[in-house]
C-alpha positions as CSV (number, residue, x, y, z in Angstrom):
1,X,-0.1,-0.1,0.0
2,X,2.8,2.4,0.9
3,X,4.6,1.6,-2.2
4,X,1.8,2.3,-4.0
5,X,1.3,5.7,-2.4
6,X,4.8,6.4,-3.1
7,X,4.3,5.7,-6.9
8,X,0.9,8.0,-6.6
9,X,2.9,10.8,-5.2
10,X,5.7,10.6,-7.8
11,X,3.5,11.0,-10.5
12,X,1.7,14.0,-9.1
13,X,5.2,15.4,-8.6
14,X,6.3,14.8,-12.3
15,X,2.9,16.5,-13.6
16,X,3.5,19.3,-11.2
17,X,0.0,19.0,-10.2
18,X,0.5,19.3,-6.3
19,X,3.0,22.3,-6.8
20,X,0.5,24.2,-8.8
21,X,-2.4,23.3,-6.9
22,X,-0.6,24.8,-3.7
23,X,0.5,27.8,-5.8
24,X,-2.9,28.5,-6.8
25,X,-4.5,28.4,-3.2
26,X,-1.7,30.7,-2.2
27,X,-2.7,33.0,-5.0
28,X,-6.4,32.8,-4.5
29,X,-5.9,33.3,-0.8
30,X,-3.8,36.5,-1.4
31,X,-6.5,37.8,-3.8
32,X,-9.4,37.4,-1.4
33,X,-7.3,38.9,1.3
34,X,-6.6,42.2,-0.8
35,X,-10.0,42.6,-1.5
36,X,-11.4,42.2,2.1
37,X,-8.8,44.8,3.2
38,X,-9.6,47.2,0.7
39,X,-13.5,47.1,1.0
40,X,-14.0,45.7,4.4
41,X,-13.4,46.8,8.0
42,X,-12.6,44.2,10.7
43,X,-12.8,46.2,13.7
44,X,-10.7,46.5,16.7
45,X,-7.4,45.0,16.7
46,X,-7.7,42.6,19.4
47,X,-10.2,40.7,17.2
48,X,-8.8,41.5,13.6
49,X,-7.3,38.1,13.3
50,X,-10.2,35.9,14.2
51,X,-12.5,38.4,12.4
52,X,-10.4,38.0,9.2
53,X,-10.2,34.1,9.5
54,X,-13.8,33.6,9.7
55,X,-15.3,36.2,7.4
56,X,-17.5,34.7,4.8
57,X,-15.3,36.1,1.9
58,X,-12.3,34.4,3.7
59,X,-13.9,31.3,4.7
60,X,-15.5,30.5,1.2
61,X,-12.0,29.7,0.1
62,X,-12.2,26.9,2.6
63,X,-15.8,25.7,2.2
64,X,-15.7,25.9,-1.7
65,X,-12.8,26.6,-3.4
66,X,-10.5,24.0,-1.6
67,X,-12.9,21.4,-1.7
68,X,-13.5,21.9,-5.5
69,X,-9.7,21.8,-5.9
70,X,-9.7,18.4,-3.8
71,X,-12.6,17.0,-5.8
72,X,-10.8,17.8,-9.3
73,X,-7.8,15.7,-7.7
74,X,-10.0,13.0,-6.5
75,X,-11.8,12.9,-10.0
76,X,-8.7,12.9,-12.0
77,X,-6.7,10.5,-9.8
78,X,-9.4,7.6,-10.4
79,X,-10.6,8.9,-13.8
80,X,-7.0,9.0,-15.2
81,X,-6.4,5.7,-14.1
82,X,-9.4,4.3,-16.0
83,X,-8.4,6.3,-19.0
84,X,-5.2,4.6,-19.0
85,X,-6.6,1.3,-18.6
86,X,-5.3,0.5,-15.1
87,X,-2.8,-1.5,-16.4
88,X,0.4,0.5,-15.6
89,X,-0.4,1.0,-11.8
90,X,-1.0,-2.8,-11.3
91,X,2.2,-3.7,-13.2
92,X,4.5,-1.2,-11.2
93,X,3.1,-2.1,-7.8
94,X,1.6,-5.6,-8.0
95,X,-0.8,-4.7,-5.5
96,X,-4.4,-5.9,-4.8
97,X,-7.6,-3.9,-5.2
98,X,-7.8,-3.1,-1.6
99,X,-4.4,-1.9,-1.1
100,X,-4.7,0.3,-4.4
101,X,-8.0,1.8,-3.0
102,X,-6.4,2.6,0.4
103,X,-3.2,4.0,-1.3
104,X,-5.2,6.5,-3.3
105,X,-7.6,7.3,-0.4
106,X,-4.6,8.2,1.8
107,X,-3.0,10.4,-0.6
108,X,-6.4,12.2,-1.2
109,X,-6.8,12.7,2.5
110,X,-3.1,13.9,3.0
111,X,-3.7,16.3,0.0
112,X,-7.0,17.6,1.5
113,X,-5.3,18.3,4.7
114,X,-2.3,19.8,3.0
115,X,-4.8,22.3,1.0
116,X,-6.6,23.5,4.2
117,X,-3.1,23.8,6.0
118,X,-1.6,25.9,3.0
119,X,-4.7,28.2,3.0
120,X,-4.5,28.5,6.8
121,X,-0.9,29.5,6.8
122,X,-1.3,31.9,4.0
123,X,-4.3,33.7,5.8
124,X,-2.4,33.8,8.8
125,X,0.6,35.0,7.6
126,X,-1.2,37.7,5.3
127,X,-3.3,38.8,8.6
128,X,-0.2,39.1,10.8
129,X,1.5,41.6,8.4
130,X,-1.6,43.5,8.0
131,X,-2.6,43.7,11.7
132,X,1.1,45.2,12.8
133,X,0.1,44.5,16.5
134,X,1.2,40.8,16.5
135,X,-1.2,37.7,17.0
136,X,-1.5,36.0,20.0
137,X,-0.9,32.3,20.0
138,X,-4.2,31.4,21.6
139,X,-6.0,33.0,18.7
140,X,-3.7,30.9,16.1
141,X,-4.3,27.9,18.1
142,X,-8.1,28.4,18.1
143,X,-8.3,29.0,14.3
144,X,-6.1,26.0,13.9
145,X,-8.5,23.8,15.4
146,X,-11.5,25.6,13.5
147,X,-9.8,25.0,10.3
148,X,-9.0,21.3,11.1
149,X,-12.8,20.7,11.7
150,X,-13.0,21.2,7.9
151,X,-10.9,18.6,7.0
152,X,-13.3,16.3,8.7
153,X,-16.0,18.0,6.8
154,X,-14.2,17.4,3.4
155,X,-14.2,13.6,3.8
156,X,-17.9,12.7,3.0
157,X,-18.1,14.8,-0.1
158,X,-14.3,13.5,-1.2
159,X,-15.5,9.9,-0.7
160,X,-18.6,10.6,-2.8
161,X,-16.5,11.7,-5.5
162,X,-14.2,8.9,-5.4
163,X,-17.3,6.5,-5.4
164,X,-18.8,8.3,-8.5
165,X,-15.4,8.4,-10.4
166,X,-14.9,4.6,-9.7
167,X,-18.6,3.8,-10.9
168,X,-18.6,6.1,-14.0
169,X,-15.0,5.3,-14.8
170,X,-14.7,8.8,-16.1
171,X,-13.0,12.0,-14.6
172,X,-15.9,14.6,-16.0
173,X,-18.8,12.6,-14.5
174,X,-17.2,11.7,-11.2
175,X,-16.1,15.6,-10.7
176,X,-19.5,16.9,-11.8
177,X,-21.4,14.8,-9.6
178,X,-19.3,15.6,-6.5
179,X,-19.4,19.3,-7.3
180,X,-23.1,19.2,-7.7
181,X,-23.4,17.4,-4.4
182,X,-21.0,20.0,-2.6
183,X,-23.1,23.0,-3.7
184,X,-26.4,21.2,-3.0
185,X,-25.2,20.3,0.4
186,X,-23.6,23.7,1.3
187,X,-26.8,25.4,0.0
188,X,-29.0,23.1,2.4
189,X,-26.6,24.1,5.5
190,X,-27.4,27.6,4.6
191,X,-30.9,27.6,4.8
192,X,-31.8,24.8,7.2
193,X,-30.7,25.2,10.9
194,X,-28.8,22.2,12.4
195,X,-28.8,20.4,9.2
196,X,-26.2,18.1,10.5
197,X,-27.2,15.1,8.4
198,X,-25.8,16.8,5.2
199,X,-22.3,15.6,4.4
200,X,-20.9,19.0,4.7
201,X,-22.2,20.0,7.7
202,X,-18.7,20.0,9.6
203,X,-17.3,21.9,6.4
204,X,-20.0,24.8,6.9
205,X,-20.2,25.0,10.5
206,X,-16.7,24.2,11.7
207,X,-16.5,27.2,14.1
208,X,-19.8,26.5,15.7
209,X,-18.9,22.9,16.1
210,X,-15.3,23.9,17.5
211,X,-17.1,26.4,20.0
212,X,-19.2,23.5,21.5
213,X,-22.4,25.1,20.3
214,X,-23.1,22.0,18.4
215,X,-23.5,18.6,20.3
216,X,-20.6,16.5,20.1
217,X,-22.7,13.5,19.0
218,X,-22.8,15.1,15.7
219,X,-19.3,13.8,15.1
220,X,-21.1,10.5,14.3
221,X,-22.5,11.5,11.2
222,X,-19.3,12.5,9.1
223,X,-17.9,9.1,10.7
224,X,-20.7,7.1,9.3
225,X,-20.5,8.8,5.9
226,X,-16.6,7.9,5.8
227,X,-17.2,4.5,6.7
228,X,-20.2,3.5,4.4
229,X,-18.8,5.5,1.4
230,X,-15.3,3.8,2.0
231,X,-17.1,0.5,2.1
232,X,-19.2,1.3,-1.1
233,X,-16.1,2.5,-2.9
234,X,-13.9,-0.4,-2.3
235,X,-17.0,-2.8,-3.1
236,X,-17.4,-0.8,-6.4
237,X,-14.0,-1.2,-7.3
238,X,-13.5,-4.9,-6.6
239,X,-16.8,-5.5,-8.8
240,X,-15.5,-3.1,-11.4
241,X,-13.5,-4.4,-14.5
242,X,-9.9,-3.5,-13.9
243,X,-9.0,-3.5,-17.4
244,X,-11.8,-1.2,-18.9
């Protein structure tokens, strides 16, 4: 599994996908920050950092843009394999389907976490330069935990895209379904109070969950999504013809 994971990482490094993806996130974060600093006032300096990190325009990067990039990667990882016939990966690594699925899933989870971390570090660095008064370590730690919750919120929609990409065996169909589900779920989160059954509830409400305004039992929802969709993905992968 880890040998296959290394092969996947090397493939992405050769294609520069990861490098360009992280640079794109930094560029988007910088552009959003410039817009906010020009048109929005964030109040007193003591709350500047937290206000900036949680403001809707800033947080849309985490709730929408980063997930879209992650879904693009997920669909391309699986859709690309099927378009190439899956032959090369199996000849290189000689792994079973379960280990191959696990290797790809670990890659996507690590990439998701790295994408959120990149956005968090970029926003923190920019706000530190802008505030001038410095940022307290407690505030940074609090926001780090809030952004960490969004990684949990990414898992269900990521696994849905993986499942769709396996079933359809096509990049565009897998990504399109994942993107539609993402926007639909986020829309439901915005109009329905405590819509904790949606796959993106933790993604849309990470700050509320972190501040314990939501019941900790809600954590079981993304866990159930993750378990069920992982099992569904492995099952679909085992059933599907590897050579098509």
